[in-house]
Backbone bond lengths (Angstrom), bond angles and torsions (degrees), N, CA, C in turn:
res aa  C-N    CA-C-N  psi(-1)  N-CA   C-N-CA  omega(-1)  CA-C   N-CA-C  phi
1 M - - - 1.255 - - 1.630 112.07 -
2 T 1.351 113.13 142.55 1.549 115.24 179.45 1.399 105.72 -118.84
3 L 1.346 113.28 134.51 1.568 119.32 170.44 1.417 107.00 -72.43
4 T 1.586 112.21 123.56 1.419 112.55 175.66 1.432 112.17 -101.29
5 N 1.293 121.99 -39.52 1.502 122.39 171.43 1.420 110.82 -161.14
6 I 1.371 114.01 171.43 1.482 126.95 177.22 1.517 102.68 -133.69
7 L 1.414 118.44 117.92 1.478 122.02 171.65 1.495 110.84 -109.37
8 V 1.233 114.08 145.96 1.511 120.43 173.96 1.504 106.99 -125.67
9 S 1.419 115.22 133.99 1.435 124.96 -175.55 1.506 109.41 -139.87
10 P 1.331 115.94 116.53 1.293 129.73 9.64 1.445 107.92 -84.23
11 P 1.461 115.21 156.74 1.508 118.26 -172.57 1.601 115.31 -73.55
12 L 1.232 114.23 51.63 1.515 118.68 166.12 1.411 111.15 -161.73
13 W 1.342 116.09 162.49 1.475 124.93 -179.35 1.516 108.34 -90.39
14 S 1.383 116.07 125.80 1.450 113.36 178.11 1.593 101.32 -136.20
15 K 1.377 109.23 146.12 1.449 117.24 173.72 1.588 114.18 -73.23
16 D 1.380 114.36 -20.03 1.422 121.88 -173.61 1.420 117.73 -95.01
17 E 1.280 116.76 -17.72 1.610 134.38 -172.47 1.341 113.35 -119.99
18 T 1.272 119.71 136.54 1.466 118.88 167.01 1.517 111.27 -82.84
19 N 1.329 113.51 163.76 1.557 118.60 178.42 1.463 106.46 -118.14
20 I 1.363 110.29 150.55 1.439 117.37 172.87 1.565 106.80 -102.84
21 V 1.210 117.75 120.57 1.513 123.20 179.84 1.613 103.66 -106.51
22 T 1.326 110.66 124.18 1.479 123.52 174.79 1.407 115.11 -113.07
23 I 1.294 117.83 116.64 1.351 123.04 -170.74 1.541 111.50 -112.47
24 T 1.340 129.46 119.44 1.351 127.15 177.98 1.469 120.28 -115.18
25 W 1.322 112.53 119.53 1.449 122.78 -179.83 1.515 107.00 -102.19
26 T 1.261 116.15 156.61 1.448 124.80 170.79 1.493 113.77 -120.91
27 V 1.418 122.94 151.32 1.429 115.18 174.33 1.566 100.82 -137.15
28 D 1.199 117.80 161.29 1.470 129.30 -171.76 1.578 108.82 -80.56
29 G 1.210 115.87 80.54 1.555 119.54 174.96 1.559 112.94 77.12
30 T 1.335 111.05 -172.45 1.469 120.35 172.71 1.451 114.34 -60.09
31 F 1.500 118.37 -40.69 1.411 113.32 179.76 1.405 108.26 -68.69
32 G 1.319 124.68 -43.16 1.616 121.73 177.55 1.532 111.89 -53.04
33 W 1.298 116.93 -37.53 1.440 120.16 -178.26 1.433 109.95 -64.71
34 W 1.298 117.45 -47.55 1.485 127.17 -178.91 1.500 112.41 -62.31
35 K 1.399 109.75 -43.39 1.615 111.58 176.33 1.439 111.53 -68.30
36 M 1.311 122.32 -38.57 1.436 120.22 171.88 1.501 115.85 -56.83
37 T 1.234 110.93 -48.41 1.552 118.84 179.73 1.523 113.49 -52.90
38 R 1.385 111.45 -48.65 1.472 117.69 -171.41 1.628 105.46 -75.40
39 Q 1.298 118.42 -37.90 1.543 117.79 176.05 1.612 109.70 -65.24
40 G 1.355 111.00 -43.76 1.499 113.57 176.31 1.511 120.33 -51.10
41 R 1.317 110.18 -46.90 1.550 114.87 178.30 1.376 114.89 -58.79
42 A 1.373 119.42 -32.60 1.405 120.28 -177.57 1.565 116.73 -86.91
43 D 1.243 114.53 -14.21 1.416 126.63 -174.68 1.579 111.73 -82.13
44 Q 1.371 118.74 102.96 1.326 124.19 179.09 1.466 110.10 -78.73
45 E 1.253 125.15 -10.94 1.581 126.34 -178.07 1.505 102.52 -71.04
46 S 1.397 121.49 -44.48 1.482 119.65 -178.64 1.445 113.55 -56.70
47 S 1.427 121.30 -48.51 1.443 120.84 -177.66 1.440 108.76 -69.37
48 Q 1.289 125.14 -28.39 1.497 131.15 -177.43 1.490 103.22 -72.28
49 W 1.369 120.78 -45.40 1.498 119.77 170.99 1.503 118.84 -52.42
50 W 1.325 111.44 -43.29 1.404 114.18 179.41 1.560 118.03 -68.26
51 E 1.421 107.48 -35.51 1.411 112.53 173.69 1.460 117.36 -62.51
52 R 1.440 111.23 -37.85 1.574 115.21 -178.10 1.499 106.13 -72.14
53 H 1.270 127.04 -22.73 1.281 124.50 -174.35 1.686 115.38 -104.44
54 S 1.377 113.90 11.14 1.323 123.38 -166.85 1.649 107.08 -62.77
55 A 1.271 122.21 -26.37 1.543 127.31 -178.97 1.447 104.79 -72.24
56 L 1.248 125.45 -19.51 1.496 128.46 -177.86 1.559 111.49 -98.49
57 T 1.273 110.90 -12.00 1.553 113.22 -176.74 1.442 114.61 -112.22
58 I 1.398 113.60 125.26 1.415 121.43 178.17 1.357 111.75 -85.90
59 E 1.320 114.44 -46.51 1.579 121.89 -172.30 1.579 101.61 -155.06
60 R 1.341 111.39 151.03 1.447 117.47 169.10 1.537 108.66 -149.94
61 S 1.264 112.09 149.55 1.382 122.62 172.71 1.492 116.59 -144.66
62 R 1.423 110.90 169.25 1.531 113.48 -177.28 1.462 104.36 -137.16
63 T 1.373 114.86 131.19 1.391 120.29 165.42 1.504 115.99 -117.26
64 M 1.395 113.24 167.07 1.440 110.27 170.32 1.496 105.32 -130.99
65 A 1.359 109.91 155.18 1.492 114.81 178.81 1.526 110.53 -151.83
66 A 1.217 118.89 172.67 1.477 123.04 -176.58 1.615 109.55 -155.52
67 D 1.318 111.00 144.45 1.397 121.42 178.88 1.703 103.70 -47.94
68 A 1.428 111.89 140.67 1.423 109.83 -176.99 1.610 114.79 -63.13
69 A 1.327 111.45 -28.39 1.487 118.98 -178.75 1.604 112.84 -70.30
70 D 1.439 113.56 -16.36 1.410 114.45 175.90 1.446 123.02 -96.79
71 I 1.369 112.84 -0.50 1.501 121.69 -167.13 1.556 107.86 -71.12
72 E 1.284 120.61 -41.24 1.484 117.40 177.88 1.499 113.89 -56.77
73 G 1.260 113.56 -49.26 1.498 123.84 176.64 1.568 109.81 -51.05
74 L 1.298 114.09 -45.21 1.629 123.50 -169.14 1.508 102.73 -71.98
75 S 1.386 112.48 -37.67 1.436 113.72 -170.82 1.632 109.36 -73.12
76 D 1.365 119.64 -16.20 1.306 122.81 -171.18 1.683 110.25 -86.17
77 V 1.336 110.45 71.75 1.517 111.36 -179.86 1.437 111.99 -109.83
């Protein structure tokens, strides 16, 4: 996985408002995605990190996307 960017919205730290932090990672194709998925399932450090930071987290979600030009090849499984 390669960290692509970290975005914070609104773009300021405020004691009165929460921020949305969007972190974008990229992987090298379908093989890279499956490799990351398999490794992540066995990695207890990741779940422990989320547990340690639960007081700072209101909600979290994960989405997956691909470049439009790559979708046909990704759909051929």
